[in-house]
DORO-237946 format. One line per field, with one value per residue: x, y, z of N, C-alpha, C, CB in turn; residue in one letter. Coordinates in Angstrom, 3 decimals, padded with zeros to 6 digits. Glycine has a CB too. Layout:
BEGIN
nX = c(X ...)
nY = c(Y ...)
nZ = c(Z ...)
caX = c(X ...)
caY = c(Y ...)
caZ = c(Z ...)
cX = c(X ...)
cY = c(Y ...)
cZ = c(Z ...)
cbX = c(X ...)
cbY = c(Y ...)
cbZ = c(Z ...)
type = c(a ...)
***
This chain:
BEGIN
nX = c(-019.979 -019.268 -016.198 -015.844 -016.556 -014.961 -012.281 -012.841 -013.349 -010.632 -009.326 -010.065 -009.142 -006.420 -005.944 -006.811 -004.930 -002.766 -003.440 -003.513 -000.340 000.395 -000.422 001.152 003.400 003.284 002.933 005.284 006.531 005.795 007.187 009.084 010.588 009.034 010.800 012.306 010.157 009.681 012.089 012.013 009.761 010.459 012.455 011.316 009.491 011.493 012.408 010.133 009.558 011.797 011.753 009.210 010.264 012.327 010.799 009.278 011.397 013.194 016.104 017.856 018.020 017.465 014.971 011.783 009.599 006.415 005.929 007.169 006.223 003.036 003.790 004.212 001.796 000.204 001.631 000.680 -001.793 -001.259 000.736 -001.302 -002.843 -001.480 -000.560 -003.273 -003.747 -002.025 -002.614 -005.039 -004.309 -003.223 -005.672 -006.142 -007.808 -009.441 -007.505 -006.033 -008.140 -008.134 -005.357 -004.846 -007.045 -007.529 -006.187 -007.877 -010.595 -010.088 -009.654 -011.868 -013.422 -012.367 -013.531 -012.115 -012.087 -014.908 -017.271)
nY = c(023.598 020.807 018.424 016.856 017.853 020.396 019.130 018.310 020.683 021.862 019.939 020.235 022.837 022.390 021.101 023.178 024.927 023.375 023.377 025.911 026.177 024.693 025.844 028.257 027.126 026.514 028.881 029.929 028.709 030.191 032.064 030.872 029.970 028.071 025.694 025.514 024.974 022.705 021.133 021.205 019.627 017.271 016.718 016.520 014.149 011.969 012.182 011.527 008.712 007.382 007.762 006.174 003.284 002.720 003.200 000.589 -001.795 -003.910 -004.566 -006.401 -008.072 -005.834 -005.767 -004.897 -005.330 -005.425 -006.288 -008.663 -010.121 -009.819 -011.488 -013.990 -014.572 -014.937 -016.435 -019.211 -019.150 -017.589 -018.921 -021.127 -019.468 -018.628 -021.259 -021.883 -019.988 -020.358 -023.328 -021.990 -020.499 -022.157 -023.304 -025.635 -026.623 -028.729 -030.626 -029.251 -029.472 -032.123 -033.099 -030.952 -031.097 -030.159 -027.386 -026.355 -026.466 -024.686 -022.461 -021.912 -021.407 -019.289 -017.689 -016.771 -018.377 -019.292 -021.685)
nZ = c(030.620 029.786 030.311 028.373 026.121 026.152 025.641 023.283 021.919 021.899 020.594 018.026 017.801 017.676 015.385 013.671 014.155 013.091 010.196 009.704 010.342 008.149 005.734 006.288 005.414 002.835 001.751 002.020 -000.160 -002.281 -003.389 -005.123 -008.204 -011.221 -011.518 -009.395 -007.435 -008.394 -008.186 -005.189 -004.374 -005.819 -004.202 -001.391 -002.235 -002.416 000.179 001.849 000.774 001.309 004.124 004.309 003.504 005.425 007.723 007.163 007.013 007.344 009.945 009.881 007.287 005.491 003.699 002.751 005.277 005.073 002.419 002.696 004.316 003.262 000.628 002.112 003.114 000.921 -001.035 -001.494 -002.820 -004.937 -006.563 -007.233 -008.621 -010.965 -011.818 -012.810 -014.871 -016.589 -017.769 -018.502 -020.723 -022.627 -022.884 -021.771 -019.212 -018.354 -017.892 -015.917 -014.250 -013.665 -013.121 -010.571 -008.669 -005.890 -006.051 -007.776 -006.397 -004.727 -005.730 -006.938 -004.143 -003.278 -005.282 -007.500 -010.035 -011.895 -011.509)
caX = c(-019.488 -017.999 -015.032 -015.656 -016.719 -013.667 -011.432 -013.071 -012.642 -009.142 -008.890 -010.405 -008.220 -004.936 -006.422 -006.955 -003.608 -001.871 -003.862 -002.357 001.009 000.648 -000.753 002.170 004.730 002.959 003.028 006.710 007.449 005.229 008.402 010.010 010.172 008.243 011.829 012.549 009.234 009.441 013.056 011.873 008.852 010.947 013.485 010.757 009.065 012.457 012.900 009.089 009.994 013.099 011.211 008.520 010.747 012.844 009.955 008.922 012.426 014.084 017.594 019.205 017.665 017.343 014.018 010.419 009.036 005.198 005.960 007.534 005.047 002.230 003.990 004.037 000.217 -000.508 002.258 000.328 -002.767 -000.374 001.068 -002.237 -003.455 -000.556 -000.644 -004.335 -003.436 -000.977 -003.397 -006.246 -003.821 -003.154 -006.589 -006.112 -008.540 -009.741 -006.089 -005.861 -009.193 -007.568 -004.171 -004.649 -008.413 -007.408 -005.921 -009.214 -011.493 -009.434 -009.791 -013.252 -014.047 -012.277 -014.349 -011.236 -013.001 -016.530 -017.329)
caY = c(022.831 019.608 018.231 016.211 019.225 021.003 018.423 018.468 021.842 021.606 019.346 021.052 023.991 021.751 020.673 024.221 025.219 022.498 023.781 027.282 025.862 023.772 027.043 028.951 026.533 026.692 030.299 030.318 028.437 031.020 033.027 030.221 029.683 026.704 024.957 025.310 024.202 021.295 020.388 020.901 018.796 015.943 016.029 016.266 012.931 010.961 011.896 010.729 007.425 006.881 007.507 005.002 002.609 002.884 002.743 -001.089 -002.106 -005.088 -004.263 -007.203 -008.057 -004.966 -005.892 -004.169 -006.424 -005.762 -006.999 -010.270 -010.515 -010.082 -012.574 -015.262 -015.216 -015.261 -017.399 -020.428 -018.684 -016.676 -020.106 -021.910 -018.492 -018.864 -022.522 -021.873 -019.020 -021.515 -024.151 -021.667 -020.031 -023.437 -024.238 -027.495 -026.265 -029.986 -031.350 -028.789 -029.960 -033.620 -032.969 -030.477 -030.648 -029.200 -025.854 -025.584 -026.220 -023.541 -021.112 -021.721 -021.282 -017.668 -017.008 -016.681 -018.810 -019.794 -023.232)
caZ = c(029.832 030.632 030.257 026.836 025.309 026.114 025.000 021.631 021.366 022.448 019.626 016.855 017.910 017.407 014.104 012.899 014.364 012.326 009.232 009.541 009.604 006.579 005.033 006.273 004.965 001.251 001.352 001.595 -001.508 -003.257 -003.962 -005.759 -010.039 -011.245 -011.775 -007.869 -007.012 -008.673 -007.409 -004.033 -004.835 -006.024 -002.955 -000.472 -002.519 -001.895 001.631 002.195 000.098 002.207 005.229 004.211 003.414 006.561 008.531 007.045 006.706 008.484 009.815 009.348 005.560 004.307 002.718 003.436 005.737 004.790 001.346 002.835 005.236 002.467 -000.018 002.948 003.331 -000.199 -001.784 -002.217 -003.579 -005.982 -007.008 -007.713 -009.796 -011.856 -012.737 -013.341 -015.720 -017.746 -018.107 -019.523 -021.789 -023.375 -023.235 -021.155 -018.157 -018.169 -017.415 -014.635 -013.136 -013.081 -012.290 -009.315 -007.990 -004.684 -006.217 -008.681 -005.469 -003.516 -006.332 -006.981 -003.022 -003.248 -006.308 -008.761 -011.359 -011.624 -012.021)
cX = c(-018.866 -017.165 -014.655 -015.627 -015.678 -012.740 -011.795 -013.113 -011.299 -008.528 -008.742 -009.906 -006.924 -004.830 -006.242 -005.790 -002.634 -002.111 -003.353 -001.266 001.163 000.694 000.490 003.137 004.492 003.195 004.671 007.196 006.665 006.131 008.950 009.524 009.557 009.027 012.201 011.299 009.030 010.790 012.881 010.637 009.633 011.800 012.594 009.788 010.161 012.575 011.559 008.901 010.543 012.264 010.179 009.095 011.823 011.868 009.300 010.230 013.159 015.428 018.567 019.054 017.912 016.059 012.556 009.730 007.311 005.109 006.500 006.242 003.837 002.307 003.852 002.753 000.020 000.169 001.667 -000.976 -002.323 000.146 -000.315 -002.695 -002.605 -000.509 -002.255 -004.561 -002.921 -001.616 -004.561 -005.455 -003.314 -004.446 -006.704 -006.729 -008.804 -008.644 -006.038 -006.345 -008.415 -006.235 -004.002 -006.048 -008.065 -007.238 -007.447 -010.363 -011.260 -009.814 -011.278 -013.864 -013.607 -012.275 -012.962 -011.806 -014.444 -016.661 -017.967)
cY = c(022.061 019.102 017.424 017.330 020.162 020.312 018.201 019.680 021.897 020.834 019.402 022.096 023.413 021.462 022.129 024.798 024.473 023.075 025.175 027.050 025.655 025.210 027.749 028.694 026.661 027.916 030.518 030.037 029.199 032.222 032.550 030.190 028.343 025.551 024.483 024.619 022.859 020.311 020.035 019.835 017.014 015.381 015.653 014.663 011.861 011.066 011.069 009.047 006.556 006.540 006.047 003.613 001.633 002.146 000.944 -002.066 -003.032 -004.686 -004.932 -007.957 -007.125 -004.933 -005.296 -005.425 -006.751 -006.373 -008.575 -010.635 -010.884 -011.462 -014.018 -015.815 -015.425 -015.953 -018.630 -020.339 -018.058 -018.173 -020.646 -020.867 -018.785 -019.762 -022.483 -021.198 -019.833 -022.304 -023.314 -021.150 -020.804 -024.174 -025.639 -027.031 -027.914 -030.718 -030.731 -029.316 -031.362 -033.372 -032.358 -029.863 -029.834 -027.833 -025.197 -025.821 -024.933 -022.374 -020.870 -021.195 -019.458 -016.657 -016.038 -016.859 -019.008 -021.109 -023.227)
cZ = c(030.160 029.632 028.866 026.093 025.286 025.563 023.574 021.310 021.227 021.094 018.257 016.605 017.119 015.794 013.316 012.886 013.094 010.603 008.933 009.705 008.528 005.412 004.918 005.413 003.033 000.905 000.580 000.539 -002.229 -004.142 -005.080 -007.425 -009.645 -011.136 -010.180 -007.146 -007.095 -008.347 -005.880 -003.663 -004.615 -004.320 -001.800 -000.776 -001.813 -000.649 002.068 001.926 001.063 003.350 005.655 004.403 004.923 007.814 008.597 007.008 007.592 008.301 009.387 007.857 004.782 003.771 003.674 003.903 005.547 003.594 001.984 003.443 004.174 001.299 000.935 002.896 001.762 -001.375 -002.353 -003.287 -004.944 -007.105 -007.778 -008.970 -010.995 -012.880 -013.189 -014.916 -017.039 -018.577 -019.213 -020.721 -022.720 -023.961 -022.868 -019.453 -017.619 -017.428 -016.347 -013.634 -012.480 -012.284 -011.049 -008.686 -006.477 -004.964 -006.986 -007.703 -004.773 -004.202 -006.927 -005.223 -002.516 -004.389 -007.424 -009.842 -010.819 -012.487 -013.385)
cbX = c(-019.046 -018.677 -014.704 -016.847 -017.800 -013.223 -011.258 -014.315 -012.891 -009.075 -009.227 -011.461 -007.902 -004.705 -008.075 -007.919 -003.259 -002.369 -005.090 -002.400 001.583 -001.175 -001.821 002.575 004.914 001.554 002.782 007.565 007.683 004.164 009.583 010.179 011.768 007.473 012.969 012.836 008.450 009.002 014.206 011.810 008.500 012.148 014.742 010.059 008.908 013.704 013.278 008.134 011.011 014.445 010.584 008.027 011.085 013.057 008.999 008.044 012.940 014.004 018.041 019.590 016.401 018.215 013.996 009.317 009.439 004.421 006.935 008.981 004.591 002.191 005.325 004.324 -001.189 -001.050 003.152 000.036 -003.466 001.358 001.613 -003.385 -003.380 000.267 -000.174 -005.017 -002.392 -000.065 -003.908 -007.442 -003.083 -002.532 -006.563 -003.750 -009.938 -010.040 -004.691 -006.165 -010.934 -007.188 -003.387 -003.507 -009.451 -006.314 -004.321 -009.666 -011.533 -007.576 -008.682 -013.915 -013.485 -011.132 -015.700 -010.240 -012.451 -017.840 -018.249)
cbY = c(023.191 018.050 017.625 015.186 019.993 021.327 017.299 017.906 022.847 020.506 018.714 021.341 024.452 020.167 019.997 025.027 024.691 020.682 023.616 028.400 025.016 022.340 027.871 028.983 024.568 026.413 031.326 029.935 026.869 031.646 033.224 028.788 029.491 026.511 025.806 026.782 024.585 021.201 021.096 022.106 019.382 016.078 017.182 017.607 012.824 010.996 013.441 011.388 007.626 008.084 008.682 005.042 003.235 004.398 003.732 -001.417 -001.119 -006.963 -004.027 -008.470 -008.143 -005.338 -007.652 -003.173 -006.346 -004.790 -006.201 -010.751 -009.162 -008.902 -012.350 -015.056 -014.002 -014.141 -017.746 -021.498 -017.786 -015.611 -020.996 -022.361 -016.770 -019.041 -024.101 -021.328 -018.013 -022.683 -024.796 -020.449 -019.296 -024.353 -024.230 -028.552 -025.237 -030.552 -031.227 -027.781 -030.387 -034.796 -032.449 -029.445 -032.177 -029.533 -025.606 -026.386 -027.266 -023.516 -020.951 -023.330 -022.668 -017.354 -015.784 -017.505 -020.350 -018.530 -024.257)
cbZ = c(029.150 031.444 031.485 026.232 025.780 027.238 025.668 021.025 022.011 024.071 019.752 016.770 019.583 018.337 014.164 013.225 015.909 012.646 009.309 010.386 009.902 006.081 005.702 007.273 005.738 000.794 002.889 002.268 -002.166 -002.500 -003.037 -005.017 -011.517 -012.474 -012.659 -007.147 -007.358 -010.253 -007.519 -003.445 -006.539 -007.563 -002.288 -000.164 -004.106 -002.400 002.680 001.602 -000.998 002.602 005.320 003.100 002.398 006.657 008.245 005.518 006.475 008.099 010.726 010.515 005.195 003.278 002.083 002.283 007.093 004.861 000.197 003.873 006.358 001.988 -000.643 004.346 004.184 -000.614 -001.120 -001.107 -002.795 -004.920 -005.786 -006.528 -009.436 -011.331 -011.828 -012.375 -015.052 -017.041 -016.759 -018.944 -021.533 -022.489 -024.319 -021.064 -018.607 -019.395 -018.254 -014.526 -013.941 -014.425 -012.899 -009.400 -007.682 -003.850 -007.361 -010.426 -004.610 -003.155 -007.502 -007.600 -001.962 -002.665 -005.274 -008.831 -012.144 -012.207 -010.999)
type = c(x x x x x x x x x x x x x x x x x x x x x x x x x x x x x x x x x x x x x x x x x x x x x x x x x x x x x x x x x x x x x x x x x x x x x x x x x x x x x x x x x x x x x x x x x x x x x x x x x x x x x x x x x x x x x x x x x x x)
***
């Protein structure tokens, strides 16, 4: 056997052991009542949500950095879409084309609207 095959087998063994550990942990909950299981599940979900928030949280601002970055990237396009929806709801699309030709072209490029 080559070292690559041995490494693959060891990796598979580790995955198998993780699965066994997970099953053991789930089996430990089998003696609980439904209310206790629900309470445990809710507490677990709260902990996971907090972990995910802290993982992506900026310590200075206290805001989720992923959301802030996503907003920075999509801000102009979001504003264009919002403006287009406003004109469309008032049946004034031609006016939108005249007032904001650059926005209209950009929305056509990203396939948000069809010409």
